[in-house]
N, C-alpha and C positions, 0 to 999 in steps of 0.2 A: 507377481506383478512387480516389476523393478520400479524403485521409487527414483524420483529425480534428486540431481546434485543437491538443488534447494533444500528438498525435503530432508534428506540426510543429513546435511550439514545443519540445518535451523534444528532438527530434534535434537542432535546432540549437544548444541548451546543452549536450546530451551530448558533439558533436561538437568544440565550443569548449574543453570541458574538458579533452577527450582531446589536443589540441592545446595546449594551455595547462600540460598536464601538473596539472590543479588538480582531476581528478575524486573524488579522496576529501574534499578539504576544503569542495566544492561540495556533495556529495551530505550529508555529516554536517550543513553547515549549511541545506541545503533541507529537510532530513529533521525537525530542530530547527523549522525556520519554519513546517513543515507541522502538525506536532503543536501548536504553539502557536496556530494559526490555527484549528484544530478544537475549541478551547475556548472555552467560552460566554463568556468574557472576551472574546474578539476577534470574536464575532458581527457588532457595530456596524463593527469597523473593516474587516471583509471588506464590509460591505454599502457603506460608505465609498468602498473600492477599487473596487467593482463599479458605482458609482453613474455614470449615462452624465449625470448634472447636474453632474459636478464635472470641472473642466479635467484633462486628462491630466498636465498639468507640476505643479499642485496634488498628485497622488495620487504621483507620482515625489518631489516635495519632501517629504511626509510619510513617506514609505520610508526616504529619507536620513536623516530628523530621527531616527526611531525606531530604525533600524536600520545606522546610518553607525557602522562601526568594530566593529560585531557580526557583521557577516557577510562573507564573504567576496568583495570587490569585483567580481569576475565575476557571483556570483550577485545581489547587489544590483542591478547595473547590469540584468541580465537582469530580475529582478522589476519595476524603474521601468519598461522597455520593455513588459513584458506589462500593467501598469496603464495606462501612456500609451495602450496600443492598444485598450484597453477591453475586455482578456480578463482581468482578475482574477478574475471569477466562474468561470474554468476553471482556476485554479492547482492544484485538488485534481487532475482531471486529468491536468495537465501532471506534477504531481508524481509519480503514479501511473503514466503511461509512462516517464519519466526512472528511477523507481526499477527498472522491469521490464528497461530496458535496463541499468542498474549492474549487476543480477543474473544478467542473461546474459553479461555481461563479466567477471564475477567466479567466473560457473560456481555461483550461490548458487541454491538453491530454498527460497521460502519454503511452510513445511508449518503448517497448522491441526490440531491434535488435539483432538477432543472426548471426553469420557469421562465416565462418571457422578462419579466422584472423583478427586483431581489424583493424575498419574503419579507413581509411584516414582521415585528417581533411577536405578533399574536400568532399568525398563521405558523411562525417557525414552531412556536411552542405547542400549537393543536397538532401539526405534523408530527412531531417527535414523540408527545405524549400518545397518540393514536398508535404509531409503530411501536412504542415500546409496551403499550398494552396489547398489541395484536402477536408481537415475537416472544415478550419476555424478557425481553433483552435491553441493557442500555444502549441509548442510539447517539451515535457522534455523527452528525450531520454536515455534508458538504457541500456548498450552493454554488450552483451554477446560473448564469444568466444566457440563455440564447434565445434572443429574439424572434428566429425563424420559428419557432414553436407557436407563436403568435398569443396563444393564452393557454390556460391550464397548469398542470405540473406533470414531469416525467420523474417517477421515483425509481431508484436502482440501488439493488443492495445483493449479495452474493450474486446467484444465477438469476435473480428475478429482477423483471423490468414492468414497472404498473405506468402504461402509457396512457393519461388522458388529457392529451394536447389537443389544443383547436388543429393545429396540422396535421396530426393523426386521423382525426375525426374528417376533417377534410379530404386526405387523400381516400380514405374508407369510401366515403360518399362517391368521391370521384369515379372509383372502381367500380362500384355497383351502378353509377348511371351507365358507364362505359360499357359492362356486361349488359345490362337491360337494353341496350341500344345496339350492339353488336348481334 
């Protein structure tokens, strides 16, 4: 089975970071870089880095000029290599794979909780404690508010979704009634 570009590059970076004991600094820098590149202000810069019409060396020089001294040297060299190889358009994918490897190594599980109104501090703690106990991992919780779920909670992590929202319950009840009548 062929590995994705993101998996190949992220694995190489992860192994280098682990060998050189630079995982924390590279992860932090890569996270900041990814967040920056996702902003509207950087859309043109990503196009520049991804353009097949611009020489790889020119892209690497640009990265060195813009980020030199601001990013861990290993990460900057990696980003230059990715740009030179014409894979800058895959940086988001590479980062996502790298982040997953980091989380696996650190036993972290990223969880999204969607509620109709913000969680109280007590409910947030109970949710993270329960998830941590059931998964055996440290929980990093991201909260989203979506009034359309009416009430309850939707919890997503990995390939799992636990939906106990009022909206879903009403939809199921409606389907049952429709099937009974039809």
